[in-house]
N, C-alpha and C positions, 0 to 999 in steps of 0.2 A: 535511483539507488546510489548512495554515497560510495565513493571509492575509498578503500582502506589505504592507510599509509603503507610504507614499504613492504614489499613481499619478495620472496626469492623465486626467480624464474629458472626454469630448467635450462641447462647448458645446451648450446646449439650442437647439432650432430656434426662431427668432423668427418674427414675421410674422402675417399675417391668420389662419392656421389656429389659432394659439394663442388669438387674440382670439375666434375663433368658439367655441372650447371654453369660454372664460371667460364669454362672453355667454350661451351655452346653459345652463351650470350656474348662473350668477347668476339667470337667469330662473326656473329650476326651484326654486331656494332661495327666492326672493322669493314665488313662487306656492305655496310650501310643499309642493311635490311631495316635497322632502326637508325634513323638519321639524327643529326644534331638537333637538340631541343625536343626530340620526339619522346612521347611518353611510352614506356614499356608496358606490355600487358600486365594486368594485375597479378599479384603473387599467386592467387588461387588458379588463374588461367595458366600461368607458367608451370605451376606444379602439375596440373593436369596434362599439359602438352608434353612435358619432359618426363612424366611418369615418376615423379619424386614427391617427397613430403613437402608441405608448405614451409616448415621451418628450415628445410634444406635450401629452398629458394631464398628465404630471408637471409640466411648466413652467406650465401653466394652474393646476394645484392650488397650486403655489408662490405664484403671484400672488394667488390667492383667499385664501390664508392671510395674506399680507401685508395684504390689505384687510380682514381681520377677519371673513371669511365662514365660514371653516372652520378646524379645527385638525387637523394631521396628527400621527399617533402611529405611530412605527416599529413594524412588526409587527402593528398593529391596524387601520390604515386612516385615512380622513379623515372627520371628524365635523363636522356643521353647528353653528356657534356663533352665527350671526346670528339675532337674536330680532326678529320682526316687531312685537312689542309694546314692545320696548325695555326689557324687565324682567329680562333675563338678567343675572346677576351674574358678571363676569369674575374677581372675587376672592372667595374664600370668606370668611365672617365671621371665622373664627379668624385667617386670614391678614391681613385688614384691621386686626386689633387687634395685630398683631405689630410691634414696633419694630425699628429698624435693628440694635441690638446683640443683641436676641433672635434675629433672623434669622441673624446671624453665628454665634451659639452653636449653633443647630440645624444650620447648614451644616457647622460644624466637627465635629459629632457624626456627621453622615450621609455627607458626601462622600468622605472618605478610605476608609471602609469600603465605600461604594457602588462606588467604582472597583475596589477589591480583589475584591469579589464579581463584578463585571461581567467582569473579566479571567478569572476562574475559569469563569464560566458562559456568556459571550457566544458564540453560534455565529458562524461565518464570515459568514453572510448579514447578521447584525446589524452586524458590524464593517464590512462593505462599505457598508451604509446609513449608518453613522456617517461613513465616508469621504466619501460623497456630500454629507452635510450640511456637513462641513468644507470641501469644495470651494466650496460656496456661501458659506460664512463667509469664506473667503479672498478671494472676489471683491469683498467689500464694502470700500470705502475711506473713504467719508465719511457714509454713511447710517446714523446712529446707531440709528434705529428698526429697520432691517433687521438690523443687527448684534445688537441685543438679542434679537430674535425667533429668530435662528439660534443664538445662544449658548444660549438657553433650550431649543431643540430638541436641541442637542448634548448638554446635560446630561440632558434627559429620556430620550434614547436610551441613555445610559449607565445610568440608573436601570432602564430596562426590560430592559437586558442582564443585570441580576442575576437575572431570572426570579422575583423575589420580589414578589408583588402587594401585600403590605403595605408594603414599602419604597417601591414605586412610588407608592402612595397618599400616603404620608408626604412623599415628595419633590415630588409635585404640589402639596401645600400650600406647600412651600418656594418653588416656582416662582410660585405665586400671590402669596406675600409679596414676592417679588422684583419683581413688577409694580407695586408701590405707587409713588405719585407721587414720594416722596423719592428712590427709586433712579433713576427716569427723569430727574429734575431733576439729580441728581448726575452721571449719565452725560453729560448735555448740557453740563455745565460742564467736565468733566474728560476726556471721551473724544475726544481729538484724533486726527487721522489717524495721528500717530506712535504714540500709545498703542494704537490699533486694530491697527496693524501688529505691535506687541509682543505683544498678546493672540493674534493670529493665529499668530505663531511658537510661542507657548506651546501653543496647541491642536493645532498640527501635531505638536509633540513629544509631547503627551499621546496623540494618536491612534497615533503610532508605537509608544509604550510599550504601549498596549492591544493593537495588532496583534501585537507581539512577545511578548505575555503577560508583560510586565515589571512586576510588582506594585510593586516598590520605587520605580522611576522614576515610575510613574503616581501613586502615593500622594504622593510628594514634590511633584509638580506641583500636586496639589489643595491641599496645605498652603500652598504658595507663593502660589497664586491667592487663597486666603483672606486671607493676609497683605496682598496688594496691595489687596484690597477694603477691608480694615481701615484701611489707610493713607488711602484715599479718604474713608472715613467720618470719620477724625480731622481731615482737612482741612476737613470740613463743620462741625465743632464751633466 
């Protein structure tokens, strides 16, 4: 059954119930009931255990990810990234050694083909999950950190949509390289609310192309996105 283009999702439920889930999971992570790199129970199981709605759990997990406690991976679950000893490396060594232009070269090699394969292989449930991430991305107006995290997750879901574990592993290194300080600093200087809005419109168009299984339009967007990032890098020189 084909996935329809953009839809409007219901807003997450705010309030003390979400905070209760955040506090409970944070306590468990800090107490190492869930250790580093360990997968958390599924949303459905957490909702049952804590006596809350599933969308409440989802909102709490979103906030825990923003705080750097967990990392969510579409189709795989939520994994603890908080390290009690402070020794976990958020960036792989090879990614830390990758320069801005080297990163652009690898993105140019991987991303157009990645989106082509995702359109061929991505099941409807993964496209729906991608749409949910886009909805969160579109809700950001000025928070550059939140925008970068959601943009990262959006690209990660496309990579996972290829169904190719080797490609996913390669693109995870690209994501690690994109976390380097030079890119964060570049975004803080250039990512104005107007530019965020432009990116949001572009990602909306990309999602619609993926949902419509339009390989040509999606690949063209990825190429244009690379050109825009290249322009930002040139402004930094």
